C-alpha positions in Angstrom: 88.6 45.8 66.2 89.2 47.2 69.7 89.3 50.7 68.1 85.9 50.6 66.4 84.0 48.9 69.3 85.6 52.0 71.4 84.4 54.5 68.8 80.7 52.5 68.8 80.8 52.8 72.5 81.6 56.0 72.8 78.8 57.1 70.2 76.4 55.2 72.3 77.2 57.2 75.5 77.1 60.2 73.7 73.5 59.3 72.2 72.3 58.2 75.5 73.7 61.2 77.3 71.9 63.6 74.5 68.6 61.3 75.2 68.7 61.7 78.8 69.3 65.7 78.1 65.9 65.2 76.3 64.0 63.4 78.6 65.0 65.7 81.6 63.9 69.0 79.6 60.1 67.6 79.8 58.2 69.9 81.8 56.6 68.5 85.2 53.1 67.5 85.2 50.8 70.7 86.6 47.8 69.7 88.8 45.6 70.9 86.5 47.0 68.5 83.5 46.7 65.6 86.2 42.9 66.4 86.9 42.2 66.8 83.0 44.0 63.4 82.3 42.3 61.8 85.1 38.9 63.0 83.8 39.7 61.8 80.0 40.7 58.2 81.4 38.2 57.4 84.2 37.7 54.2 82.2 41.4 52.9 82.5 41.3 54.0 86.2 38.1 52.0 87.2 38.5 48.9 89.3 36.4 46.1 87.9 33.6 44.4 89.8 35.3 41.5 91.9 34.0 38.7 93.9 35.8 36.2 96.4 34.5 32.9 96.7 35.3 29.6 98.7 34.6 26.5 96.5 35.0 22.7 96.6 36.2 20.9 93.9 36.1 17.1 93.3 38.1 16.8 90.1 37.4 14.4 87.2 39.7 11.4 86.5 42.2 12.0 83.9 41.1 9.3 81.6 37.2 9.1 83.3 34.5 7.6 82.0 30.5 8.7 81.9 30.3 6.5 84.9 33.1 8.0 86.8 31.6 11.5 86.1 28.6 10.2 87.7 30.1 8.9 90.4 31.9 12.3 91.2 28.7 14.2 90.8 27.1 11.9 93.3 30.0 12.3 95.6 29.3 16.1 95.5 25.7 15.5 96.5 26.2 15.0 100.7 28.8 17.6 100.8 26.6 20.1 99.1 23.8 19.0 101.8 26.4 19.7 104.9 27.3 23.0 103.3 23.6 24.1 103.2 22.8 22.7 106.7 25.3 25.2 108.0 28.5 23.3 108.4 31.5 25.4 108.3 32.3 25.9 104.4 36.0 26.4 104.8 36.4 23.5 106.9 34.3 21.2 104.2 37.1 22.8 101.8 39.9 21.7 103.5 38.4 18.3 104.1 37.1 17.6 100.7 38.5 19.7 97.9 40.9 18.7 95.2 41.7 22.1 94.8 45.1 24.1 95.5 42.7 26.2 97.7 41.9 23.6 99.8 44.2 24.7 102.5 42.9 28.0 102.9 39.5 26.9 103.2 38.8 26.8 99.3 39.1 30.8 99.3 40.0 32.1 95.5 40.7 35.4 96.6 39.4 38.4 94.7 38.7 38.1 90.8 37.0 39.9 87.9 35.6 38.6 84.8 37.8 37.0 82.7 39.9 35.2 85.2 38.2 31.9 85.8 36.8 29.5 83.7 33.5 30.7 82.3 30.9 28.3 83.9 32.8 28.9 87.3 32.7 32.7 86.8 29.2 32.8 85.5 27.9 31.3 88.9 30.3 33.1 91.1 29.2 36.6 89.7 25.4 35.4 90.3 25.5 34.3 93.8 24.2 36.6 96.5 26.9 36.6 99.6 26.6 33.5 102.0 24.8 31.8 99.1 25.9 28.4 98.1 25.7 27.6 94.5 24.2 24.3 92.9 26.9 21.9 91.6 28.9 23.6 88.6 30.8 21.5 86.1 34.1 23.1 84.5 37.0 21.1 82.8 38.5 20.4 86.1 35.7 18.6 87.7 32.6 19.7 89.8 32.4 22.4 92.1 30.1 24.3 94.7 30.6 27.6 95.5 30.0 30.0 98.3 30.1 34.0 97.5 32.1 35.6 100.4 32.5 39.0 99.0 31.4 41.2 96.3 33.1 44.6 95.3 31.4 46.8 92.8 33.4 48.5 90.2 35.0 51.7 91.4 37.0 54.4 90.1 40.2 54.9 91.9 40.2 58.1 94.0 42.4 60.8 92.3 44.3 61.3 95.6 45.1 57.7 95.9 46.7 57.5 92.6 48.0 61.0 92.1 51.9 60.6 92.2 51.7 57.4 90.5 49.3 59.0 88.0 51.8 62.1 87.7 54.7 60.0 87.2 52.9 58.0 84.4 52.1 61.1 82.5 55.8 62.3 82.6 57.0 59.1 81.5 54.5 59.3 78.5 55.5 62.9 77.8 59.3 61.6 77.9 58.6 58.7 75.5 57.0 61.1 73.2 60.0 63.6 73.4 62.3 60.8 72.6 60.3 59.7 69.7 59.9 63.1 68.2 63.9 63.8 68.6 65.0 60.3 67.0 61.7 60.4 64.4 
């Protein structure tokens, strides 16, 4: 009924107001508490090692035969030779790659382990900057990769994350206060 709905809505608003008060009562996070949290959670604040490669992909045909796959492998040979002879890898990717990154010269952008298919990722992380891989087969087709950039794992500096971390800790405390209050 409209009357019971109004009462229900009133109770909901009162509860929200009460819990907002509980949240507002949570103390600010001191610098000492922030630094302790940072030290205790360094593993969560460490960016993993990342690499950025350019690649050229020649895709498998959807219903391809063994002969079709051999032809695609053979088609990659002269492209690899041109890349190793010093031709512009990005231009080769624009010209030959079947991948959606072709228009960006095959640039994948930075990625960390676990974001690409295993065979691709394994080769990408094994390369040295500027090095071009042997052909790599994945479920998508045959790739060649060129490592453009490697970023080692790094702990985010406290000064870089100070305010976001302070807000995160306060949010955790507010959730805990509400949980304690509501049981």
